[in-house]
C-alpha positions as CSV (number, residue, x, y, z in Angstrom):
1,M,-18.7,-3.7,36.3
2,A,-18.0,-7.4,36.2
3,D,-17.2,-8.1,32.6
4,F,-14.0,-6.2,31.8
5,T,-13.8,-7.8,28.3
6,R,-16.6,-5.5,27.1
7,L,-14.6,-2.4,27.8
8,S,-12.8,-0.6,25.0
9,M,-9.4,0.8,25.7
10,T,-10.6,4.3,26.2
11,E,-13.5,3.1,28.4
12,A,-11.0,1.2,30.5
13,A,-8.8,4.3,30.8
14,D,-11.7,6.6,31.7
15,A,-13.1,4.1,34.2
16,I,-9.7,3.9,36.0
17,A,-9.4,7.7,36.0
18,S,-12.9,8.1,37.5
19,G,-12.4,5.4,40.1
20,E,-15.1,3.2,38.7
21,V,-12.6,0.4,38.4
22,R,-9.1,-0.2,39.7
23,S,-6.1,-0.7,37.5
24,V,-5.1,-3.7,39.6
25,D,-8.3,-5.4,38.9
26,L,-8.1,-4.9,35.1
27,T,-4.4,-5.9,35.2
28,Q,-5.1,-9.0,37.2
29,S,-7.9,-9.9,34.7
30,C,-5.6,-9.4,31.7
31,L,-2.8,-11.4,33.2
32,E,-5.1,-14.3,33.9
33,R,-6.4,-14.2,30.4
34,L,-2.9,-14.0,28.9
35,R,-1.9,-17.0,30.9
36,S,-5.0,-19.1,30.2
37,L,-6.0,-18.1,26.7
38,G,-2.6,-16.9,25.4
39,P,-1.3,-20.5,24.9
40,K,-4.5,-21.5,23.2
41,L,-4.1,-18.8,20.7
42,N,-0.3,-19.0,20.7
43,C,-0.2,-15.2,20.7
44,I,2.3,-14.7,23.5
45,A,6.1,-14.2,23.3
46,A,6.6,-13.3,27.0
47,I,4.3,-12.3,29.9
48,E,5.3,-10.0,32.7
49,D,5.5,-11.5,36.2
50,D,3.2,-10.3,39.0
51,S,5.4,-7.3,39.7
52,V,3.3,-5.5,37.2
53,L,0.5,-5.8,39.7
54,D,2.6,-3.7,42.1
55,E,2.8,-1.0,39.4
56,A,-1.0,-1.2,38.9
57,E,-1.5,-0.7,42.6
58,R,0.8,2.4,42.5
59,C,-1.4,3.7,39.7
60,D,-4.5,3.2,41.9
61,R,-2.9,5.0,44.9
62,E,-1.8,7.9,42.6
63,R,-5.3,8.2,41.3
64,V,-6.8,8.4,44.8
65,A,-4.2,11.1,45.5
66,G,-5.4,13.0,42.4
67,K,-2.3,12.3,40.3
68,L,-2.8,10.8,36.9
69,R,0.3,10.0,34.8
70,G,-1.5,10.6,31.5
71,P,-4.4,9.5,29.3
72,L,-3.5,5.8,29.6
73,H,-3.1,5.8,33.4
74,G,-3.1,2.2,34.6
75,V,-4.3,0.6,31.3
76,P,-2.9,-2.9,30.5
77,L,-1.4,-3.2,27.1
78,A,1.1,-5.6,25.4
79,H,3.0,-5.2,22.1
80,K,4.5,-6.9,19.1
81,D,7.8,-8.6,20.0
82,L,9.7,-6.2,17.7
83,F,10.2,-3.3,20.2
84,H,13.3,-3.0,22.2
85,R,12.8,-3.1,26.0
86,K,15.9,-2.4,28.1
87,G,17.2,-5.4,29.9
88,R,14.5,-7.7,28.4
89,L,14.6,-10.5,25.9
90,V,13.3,-9.6,22.5
91,Q,13.3,-12.3,19.8
92,F,11.6,-10.6,16.8
93,G,9.9,-14.0,16.1
94,S,13.3,-15.4,15.2
95,L,15.8,-18.1,16.3
96,I,18.7,-15.8,15.6
97,C,17.7,-13.3,18.3
98,R,16.2,-15.8,20.7
99,D,18.8,-14.9,23.4
100,Q,19.0,-11.2,22.6
101,V,18.7,-8.8,25.6
102,T,18.3,-5.2,24.4
103,K,20.1,-2.3,25.9
104,S,17.5,0.4,25.3
105,T,13.8,0.9,25.1
106,A,11.9,1.9,22.0
107,T,10.7,5.5,22.0
108,V,7.1,4.6,21.5
109,L,7.2,2.3,24.6
110,E,8.7,5.0,26.7
111,R,6.0,7.4,25.6
112,L,3.3,4.9,26.5
113,K,4.9,4.4,29.9
114,R,4.9,8.2,30.5
115,A,1.2,8.3,29.6
116,G,0.6,5.8,32.3
117,A,0.2,2.6,30.3
118,L,1.3,-0.8,31.8
119,N,3.1,-3.2,29.6
120,L,2.0,-6.8,30.3
121,G,4.4,-8.5,27.9
122,S,5.3,-9.1,24.2
123,L,3.2,-10.7,21.6
124,H,3.8,-13.4,18.9
125,M,4.8,-12.2,15.4
126,A,6.0,-13.6,12.1
127,E,9.7,-14.3,11.9
128,F,11.4,-10.9,11.4
129,A,7.9,-9.6,10.3
130,F,8.0,-11.5,7.0
131,S,4.4,-12.9,6.7
132,P,1.0,-11.4,6.0
133,T,-0.7,-14.4,7.8
134,G,1.4,-14.6,11.0
135,Y,3.2,-17.8,9.9
136,N,6.2,-18.7,12.1
137,K,8.0,-22.0,11.6
138,H,10.0,-21.6,14.8
139,Y,7.3,-20.8,17.3
140,G,4.2,-22.2,15.7
141,H,1.2,-20.6,14.1
142,C,-0.6,-17.8,16.0
143,R,-4.3,-18.6,16.0
144,N,-7.3,-16.5,15.1
145,P,-9.6,-16.2,18.1
146,W,-12.6,-16.4,15.9
147,D,-11.6,-19.8,14.5
148,L,-8.4,-21.5,15.7
149,E,-7.9,-23.2,12.4
150,R,-7.7,-19.8,10.6
151,V,-4.8,-17.3,10.3
152,P,-4.9,-14.1,12.4
153,G,-3.0,-12.0,9.8
154,G,0.5,-10.8,10.1
155,S,3.1,-9.9,10.8
156,S,1.6,-8.3,14.0
157,S,-0.3,-11.5,14.5
158,G,-0.2,-11.7,18.3
159,S,-1.4,-8.1,18.5
160,G,-4.5,-8.7,16.5
161,A,-5.3,-11.9,18.3
162,A,-4.7,-10.6,21.8
163,V,-6.8,-7.4,21.3
164,A,-9.6,-9.4,19.5
165,A,-9.8,-11.8,22.5
166,R,-9.5,-8.9,24.9
167,L,-6.4,-10.3,26.6
168,V,-5.2,-6.6,26.6
169,Y,-6.9,-3.4,25.7
170,G,-4.6,-2.3,22.9
171,S,-1.3,-3.0,21.2
172,L,1.4,-1.5,19.0
173,G,2.4,-3.2,15.8
174,T,4.3,-2.4,12.7
175,D,3.3,-2.2,9.1
176,T,5.6,-2.6,6.0
177,G,3.1,-3.9,3.5
178,G,-0.1,-4.4,5.7
179,S,1.2,-5.9,8.9
180,I,-1.1,-3.8,11.1
181,R,-4.0,-3.8,8.7
182,H,-4.0,-7.5,8.0
183,P,-4.4,-8.7,11.6
184,A,-6.8,-5.9,12.4
185,A,-9.0,-6.9,9.5
186,M,-8.8,-10.7,10.1
187,C,-9.3,-10.5,13.8
188,G,-12.1,-7.8,13.8
189,V,-10.3,-4.9,15.5
190,T,-9.2,-1.4,14.3
191,G,-5.7,-0.9,13.1
192,L,-4.0,2.3,12.0
193,K,-1.0,2.6,9.8
194,P,0.2,6.2,10.1
195,T,1.9,8.4,7.6
196,L,5.4,7.0,7.0
197,T,7.2,9.5,9.3
198,R,4.5,10.3,11.8
199,V,5.7,7.9,14.5
200,S,9.3,7.3,15.7
201,R,10.9,4.0,14.8
202,A,13.8,4.3,17.2
203,G,14.3,1.0,19.0
204,V,12.2,-1.0,16.6
205,M,13.8,-3.8,14.6
206,P,13.5,-2.7,11.0
207,L,12.3,-4.7,8.0
208,S,12.6,-1.9,5.5
209,H,13.6,1.6,6.5
210,S,11.8,3.3,3.7
211,L,8.4,1.5,4.3
212,D,8.1,0.6,8.0
213,C,5.5,2.3,10.2
214,V,4.6,1.9,13.8
215,G,0.9,2.1,14.7
216,P,-1.9,1.0,17.1
217,L,-4.3,-1.9,17.1
218,A,-7.3,-1.6,19.4
219,P,-11.0,-2.2,19.5
220,G,-12.1,1.1,18.0
221,A,-11.0,4.3,16.3
222,R,-11.3,6.3,19.5
223,D,-8.8,3.9,21.1
224,C,-6.4,4.3,18.1
225,A,-6.8,8.1,18.3
226,R,-5.7,8.1,22.0
227,L,-2.8,5.8,21.3
228,L,-1.6,7.7,18.3
229,R,-1.6,11.0,20.1
230,V,0.7,9.5,22.8
231,I,3.2,7.9,20.4
232,A,3.3,10.4,17.5
233,G,5.7,13.3,17.2
234,A,9.3,14.3,16.6
235,D,12.0,12.2,18.2
236,A,15.7,13.1,18.5
237,A,16.5,9.4,18.4
238,D,14.9,9.1,14.9
239,A,16.0,11.8,12.5
240,S,13.4,10.6,9.9
241,C,10.5,11.3,12.3
242,A,8.4,14.3,11.2
243,S,8.4,17.4,13.5
244,Y,4.9,18.4,12.6
245,K,2.7,19.3,15.6
246,V,0.7,16.3,16.9
247,P,-3.1,17.2,16.9
248,D,-5.6,16.0,19.5
249,Y,-6.8,13.1,17.5
250,E,-9.5,12.2,20.0
251,A,-10.9,15.7,20.0
252,A,-11.4,15.4,16.3
253,L,-13.9,12.6,16.7
254,T,-17.1,14.6,16.2
255,G,-19.2,11.8,14.8
256,E,-19.8,13.8,11.6
257,A,-19.4,12.4,8.1
258,R,-21.8,14.8,6.4
259,G,-20.0,16.3,3.4
260,L,-17.2,13.7,3.5
261,R,-16.2,12.8,0.0
262,I,-15.3,9.1,-0.2
263,A,-13.5,7.8,-3.3
264,V,-14.0,4.3,-4.6
265,P,-11.5,3.0,-7.2
266,E,-12.5,2.1,-10.7
267,S,-9.8,-0.6,-11.2
268,Y,-7.3,-2.9,-9.6
269,Y,-8.6,-3.1,-6.0
270,Y,-11.6,-5.3,-6.7
271,E,-9.9,-7.8,-8.8
272,H,-9.9,-10.6,-6.2
273,V,-12.9,-9.5,-4.1
274,T,-15.3,-12.3,-3.4
275,D,-19.1,-11.7,-3.4
276,D,-19.5,-11.8,0.4
277,V,-16.6,-9.4,1.0
278,R,-18.1,-7.1,-1.7
279,A,-21.5,-7.1,0.0
280,L,-19.9,-6.0,3.2
281,L,-18.0,-3.2,1.5
282,D,-21.2,-2.0,-0.2
283,D,-23.0,-2.1,3.2
284,S,-20.3,0.2,4.6
285,L,-20.6,2.7,1.8
286,E,-24.4,2.7,2.3
287,A,-23.8,3.5,6.0
288,Y,-21.7,6.4,4.9
289,R,-24.3,7.6,2.5
290,A,-26.8,7.5,5.3
291,L,-24.5,9.7,7.4
292,G,-24.4,12.3,4.6
293,A,-21.2,11.3,2.8
294,T,-20.8,11.5,-1.0
295,I,-19.4,8.5,-2.9
296,V,-17.4,9.1,-6.1
297,K,-15.7,6.7,-8.5
298,V,-12.0,7.5,-9.1
299,P,-9.1,6.2,-11.3
300,V,-6.0,4.8,-9.7
301,P,-2.5,4.7,-11.2
302,D,-0.7,1.5,-12.2
303,M,-0.8,-0.2,-8.8
304,N,1.2,-3.2,-10.1
305,L,4.0,-0.8,-10.8
306,V,3.6,0.7,-7.3
307,N,3.7,-2.8,-5.8
308,N,6.8,-3.8,-7.7
309,L,8.6,-0.6,-6.7
310,G,7.7,-1.2,-3.1
311,Q,8.7,-4.8,-3.2
312,M,12.1,-4.0,-4.7
313,I,12.8,-1.4,-2.0
314,M,11.7,-3.9,0.8
315,G,13.8,-6.7,-0.7
316,I,17.0,-4.6,-1.0
317,E,16.7,-3.0,2.4
318,A,15.8,-6.2,4.1
319,A,18.8,-7.9,2.5
320,A,21.1,-5.1,3.6
321,I,19.9,-5.4,7.2
322,H,20.2,-9.2,7.3
323,E,23.3,-9.7,5.2
324,P,25.7,-10.2,8.2
325,W,23.4,-12.9,9.6
326,L,22.9,-14.5,6.1
327,R,26.7,-14.9,6.0
328,T,27.1,-16.4,9.5
329,R,23.8,-17.8,10.6
330,R,21.9,-18.7,7.4
331,D,20.5,-22.0,8.6
332,E,18.7,-20.3,11.5
333,Y,16.3,-18.7,9.2
334,S,13.2,-20.6,8.1
335,E,13.4,-21.4,4.4
336,L,10.4,-19.2,3.6
337,V,11.9,-16.1,5.2
338,R,15.4,-16.7,3.8
339,S,13.9,-17.1,0.3
340,R,12.2,-13.7,0.6
341,I,15.4,-11.9,1.8
342,E,18.2,-13.4,-0.4
343,P,16.9,-12.1,-3.8
344,G,17.4,-8.6,-2.4
345,L,21.2,-9.2,-2.6
346,L,21.0,-9.5,-6.4
347,Y,19.4,-6.2,-7.4
348,P,21.8,-3.6,-8.9
349,A,22.1,-0.3,-7.0
350,T,20.7,1.5,-9.9
351,R,17.4,-0.2,-9.6
352,Y,17.1,0.7,-5.9
353,S,18.0,4.3,-6.7
354,Q,15.4,4.4,-9.4
355,A,12.7,3.0,-7.1
356,L,13.4,5.7,-4.5
357,A,13.7,8.5,-7.1
358,M,10.3,7.6,-8.7
359,R,8.5,7.7,-5.4
360,G,7.7,11.4,-5.3
361,Q,6.3,11.4,-8.8
362,V,4.2,8.3,-8.2
363,V,2.8,9.8,-4.9
364,A,2.0,13.1,-6.6
365,E,0.2,11.3,-9.4
366,F,-1.9,9.3,-6.9
367,L,-2.8,12.4,-4.9
368,S,-3.7,14.5,-8.0
369,S,-5.8,11.8,-9.6
370,T,-7.2,9.3,-7.1
371,L,-7.6,11.8,-4.3
372,A,-8.0,15.0,-6.3
373,N,-11.7,15.4,-5.6
374,A,-12.1,13.2,-2.5
375,D,-11.1,13.3,1.2
376,V,-10.5,9.6,1.7
377,L,-10.2,6.5,-0.4
378,H,-12.3,3.5,0.5
379,L,-10.8,0.1,-0.2
380,P,-11.0,-3.6,0.8
381,A,-8.6,-4.4,3.6
382,I,-8.5,-8.0,2.5
383,S,-10.1,-9.2,-0.7
384,I,-11.2,-12.7,0.5
385,P,-12.6,-14.3,3.6
386,V,-10.0,-15.1,6.2
387,P,-8.4,-18.4,5.0
388,T,-7.3,-21.4,7.1
389,I,-3.8,-22.0,8.1
390,N,-3.7,-25.0,5.7
391,E,-4.8,-22.9,2.8
392,T,-1.9,-20.5,3.3
393,T,0.8,-23.2,3.9
394,T,0.2,-26.7,2.4
395,G,-3.1,-26.1,0.5
396,E,-3.7,-26.3,-3.2
397,N,-2.3,-22.8,-4.1
398,P,-0.9,-20.9,-1.1
399,A,0.8,-18.3,-3.3
400,K,-2.6,-17.3,-4.8
401,V,-4.2,-17.0,-1.4
402,L,-1.3,-14.9,-0.1
403,G,-1.4,-12.7,-3.2
404,A,-5.1,-12.0,-2.6
405,L,-4.5,-11.1,1.1
406,T,-1.8,-8.5,0.3
407,H,-3.4,-7.1,-2.9
408,C,-5.0,-4.1,-1.3
409,T,-2.4,-3.1,1.3
410,R,1.2,-3.3,-0.2
411,G,1.2,-0.2,-2.4
412,I,0.0,2.1,0.4
413,N,3.4,1.7,2.1
414,Y,5.4,2.7,-0.9
415,L,3.2,5.8,-1.2
416,G,3.8,6.5,2.5
417,L,0.1,7.4,3.1
418,P,-1.9,6.8,6.2
419,A,-4.6,4.1,6.3
420,I,-7.0,2.6,8.8
421,S,-8.6,-0.8,8.8
422,V,-12.2,-0.8,10.1
423,P,-14.2,-3.9,11.0
424,A,-17.2,-4.1,8.7
425,G,-19.0,-7.4,9.5
426,F,-18.6,-11.1,8.9
427,T,-18.3,-13.2,5.8
428,A,-20.2,-16.5,5.2
429,N,-17.5,-18.5,7.0
430,G,-18.2,-16.5,10.2
431,M,-14.9,-14.5,10.1
432,P,-14.4,-10.8,10.4
433,S,-13.9,-8.6,7.3
434,A,-13.0,-5.0,7.0
435,F,-12.6,-2.0,4.7
436,Q,-9.7,0.5,4.8
437,L,-9.7,4.2,4.4
438,V,-6.6,5.9,2.9
439,G,-5.8,9.6,3.2
440,R,-3.4,12.2,2.2
441,P,-0.1,12.6,4.2
442,F,-0.7,13.4,7.9
443,S,-4.5,13.2,7.5
444,E,-4.8,10.7,10.4
445,A,-7.3,13.0,12.2
446,L,-9.7,12.8,9.2
447,L,-9.3,9.0,8.9
448,L,-10.0,8.5,12.5
449,R,-13.0,10.8,12.4
450,S,-14.3,9.0,9.4
451,A,-13.8,5.6,11.0
452,D,-15.3,6.7,14.3
453,A,-18.4,8.1,12.5
454,Y,-19.0,4.7,11.0
455,Q,-18.4,2.9,14.3
456,R,-21.0,5.1,16.0
457,V,-23.7,3.5,13.8
458,T,-22.3,0.0,13.8
459,D,-21.0,-2.4,16.4
460,W,-18.7,-4.7,14.5
461,H,-15.7,-3.3,16.4
462,R,-17.4,-4.2,19.7
463,R,-17.8,-7.9,19.0
464,V,-15.5,-10.0,21.2
465,A,-14.0,-13.2,19.6
466,P,-15.4,-16.5,20.8
467,A,-12.0,-17.5,22.2
468,A,-12.5,-14.8,24.8
469,A,-15.7,-16.5,26.2
């Protein structure tokens, strides 16, 4: 098995468990790729030293002795630079925290470690997670491995780029308005935003407490299913984390889509969709029809209101988090990020209270109308072909481009619903595109089964970006 880049995460894990490959060989390969291709993509925040190879060798010895640590035994991963790692530098993509050494480790990273995963480092991200493209004035633009002049999506930009180029087999990111789904869609990998309280956020730098989600990015739905089972579940360190039993998400992947009821919205979501993106979305629905699914048109509530409510909550909560630094270290923010945070200081408390109080009613309306007679909602992940870095920074109308990129993702975070971004082909500019499936609260198993069924009859998620060649 010479070409390790063709393995999915679960294939790599299963090959290690069976003795077909060694963890040390996969780890060495990933380290070499991180060091050689990582700078080209500017997707790295920090790389582990060669001591991680000693851990990989221990994993191999344990396997020979018949002892597997868990379902990710010996698998090389790396994660967004937003997760605390005890005794390690974590920058959050910022200058303000560039010298910060954290005193604890995020719960999700501890769970991955117990499952046997190896952590090869931390990955580039937008400053404090404030960008749908991966823009970072301080540390430079992360590059899309399909075209180095195009954005990789953000804010989990390094996660999307590193997985797409197969520098690692999977990654954890965070999603407050699309920050897992954007890089997954733009880099051609699978990204899962779980239900709001499904995964612990302990030890994760927050952007907005009421909207933030932790989730996986990996080549396929099966990989995301395995990662989610490891990281999900109640956590004493995060009182907001749901205590519901964690199902065996991977066992739910039956390949069946017969009888699945897929909703397609009648309004809002297709306002910015270009013809080539629309054609790929239609192709994905045809694939589901061929699998036996039923497609139904459905209404959606006022999503502009939903977006405004979510934006208000994010702005206020981000301002509360950053207010001490805004007073003492204001000049260390990029102007773009500072300009997004500071308006949150001006909202009256009554507006924030109203936005939170309306949430239950809005979610109930969405579930009783849009998902009343359907199992999942099928949406664009991004409405337009992946833009260039120039188009999102100094181009003719960057604000319009950014608005189109976030149009289909932002409201889902206010609703707190789970959503998965699924690769669906390539647009005329040769860049990946994707659809997303949205479900009811805690319906991740159904979303993963639906995505996996599609991926069994397509191979978009198996395409490896040219930068990996």
